[in-house]
N, C-alpha and C positions, 0 to 999 in steps of 0.2 A: 504494500500500500504506500503510494507516494503522495505527498502533499505538494501541489504546485506552488512554487515561490514562497513556501513557508516551511521552515525546518521544524522538526518535531522537538518540542521542549523537553528538557530533562526532568526526571522525577528527582526533586532535591529535598534536602533536610534543612529546616530552620533550627539550628542548634539550641537557641534560647528557649524555644517553646516546644521542641520535639515535634514540630508539625511538618508534614509534607507539603510541598508547594511546587508550582511551575511558574516561570516568569516569562511573560510575553510583552515585548516592547516596554520594558521597565516596570510593568505592573505585575505584582505577585497575586496568584490565585491559590489560596490555601485549600488543601484536600482532606485534612483530618490528621490524626496521629500517624506519624511516619512509620512505615513498615507494616501497617495493618492491612488486611484484605480489603477493608472498606475504602481506605485511601487509595489503594492500587486500582480498585474498581472505578473510583472517581477520576483517577488519572486516565484510565483507558477511555472513559466516557468523554473526558475533556479533549483528548487527542482525536477521538472520532468526530466530535463536533467541530473541532478545528479543521479537520480534513474536509468535512462537508461544507462548512462556511468559513473560509479563511478570513482573517481580520483584514479589513480594508486598509490600503495604504493611504497616507495623507496626500492630497492633491498637491502638485507642484506647479507654481506659477512660472518657473524657469526651467529651461531644458538643461540637460546634463552638462552641455558644453558652455552654458551661459553662467557667469558668476553674478553674485548679488552684492550690492554695496551695503555699507553699514547703515546709511540713511534709509535704504529700502527695507532692511531688516527691522530697523527701529519703527518705521512706519507700519509695517505688517504687524509687529507686536503691539503697537499702540492701538491699532484697529481692533485686534483681538481683545486687548485688555479693557477697552471701553465696553464691549459686550459682555465680558466675563466677570470683571470685578464690579459688583454692585452691592449696595447696602440698602435693604428694604425696598428693592426694586429701583433705586435711584443710582445714577452714576456717581462715582466717587469724585469729589471736586478737583483733585489734582490731575485727573486724566482728561478732563474736558478742556484743559488750558491749551492743548496743542493739537492741531489737526494735521493730517498728512500733507496738506497743501502749504502750511506755514513752516517756518524753520523750527527744528527741534530745540528743546531747552538746553541741551549740552552745547549747542553752537555758541551761545552767549559766553559760556565758560572758555571755549577756545579763543574767542575774540578777546576776552579779558587777559588770557595768558599771552596772546600775541602782543597786546598793548604793553604789558609788563616787560616782555622781551625787548620791544622796540625802545622803551624808556631806558632800560638798562644799557643798551647799545649806545644810545645818545649820551648817557651819563659817562660811560667809559671813554667815549671819543672826546668829550669836553674835558675830562681829567687829563687825557693825553696831551691835549693842546696846552693845558696849564703846566705841563712838564711832569705830571705824576705818572708813575708806572704801577701797574697792578702786579700782584703775585709776590712770590718769595724772592728776596734778593739773591743774586748769583753768588756762588761760593768763590772766594778769592784765593789765589794760590799761596798767599802769605798766612792764611789762617792755620791755627795750631793743628787741627785734625789732618789737614792736607799735608802739612810738613811731616807729621808723625807717620802718616801712611806712606809717604815717599821714602822716608828714612828706613822704615821697616821693610818696605818693598826691596830695598837694596840688600838686605840681609837674607841670603838664600836659605838659611837654616830654619827660618820661620815660615810656616805654611800660611796660605792666604786666609783660610778659615780662622786660624788663631788671631791673625791681625784684625779681621772683621769683628770677632768676639771682643777683643781687647778695646777696640775703638767704638764698639756698639754701632756698627754700620753694616749695611747690606753689601753683598759681593759686588753688585752693580755700582754702588756708590764708591766702593774701593777702586774699581777700575776707572771711574770718572775722576777721582782724586789723583790717581797715578798719572793719568794722561793730561791733567790740567796743566797748562803752560802759562807762564807769565805773559800777560797781554802786552803787546808792544806799546811803548809810550808815544803819544801823539806829539809831533814837533821835533822828534829826535831822528837823526839820519845815521 
């Protein structure tokens, strides 16, 4: 016996309640106490009914090769939510505020974030014009840790890992210190 387009669900055990169940499209159907003849009979009946009347698949508005955008997904969910989420037969107030023809509420958040980003860029550009630089100051070749790293690097009996542990620096920082050269002085030839 084959079921077209539907796989036969497994007879499963819910350990917490010792109940037998089958799961179809995320929904559990409980059959009684697991392992009993009654639950196995219900399972056989359930599978037979499933073979006779397969569960309908949800209609798709898009073909398999067509993708859906986030706005389309949000609009489809919103239309569903307006009909589904009701209290005493009335629409919930927050759902009626946006229709699929107007802009979604999260769009205003994106606009606000964009404005913040633009203001930050303008502020940084203004600071640069005034001579201010952002970020951490560059390490100078004359600093103590750089000089120690270079001196210990010259001693071939000391391993690089030991130097890094002693100076409390990463291996990448060690290599940056060792290759750091004195910057040429401007105006000297």
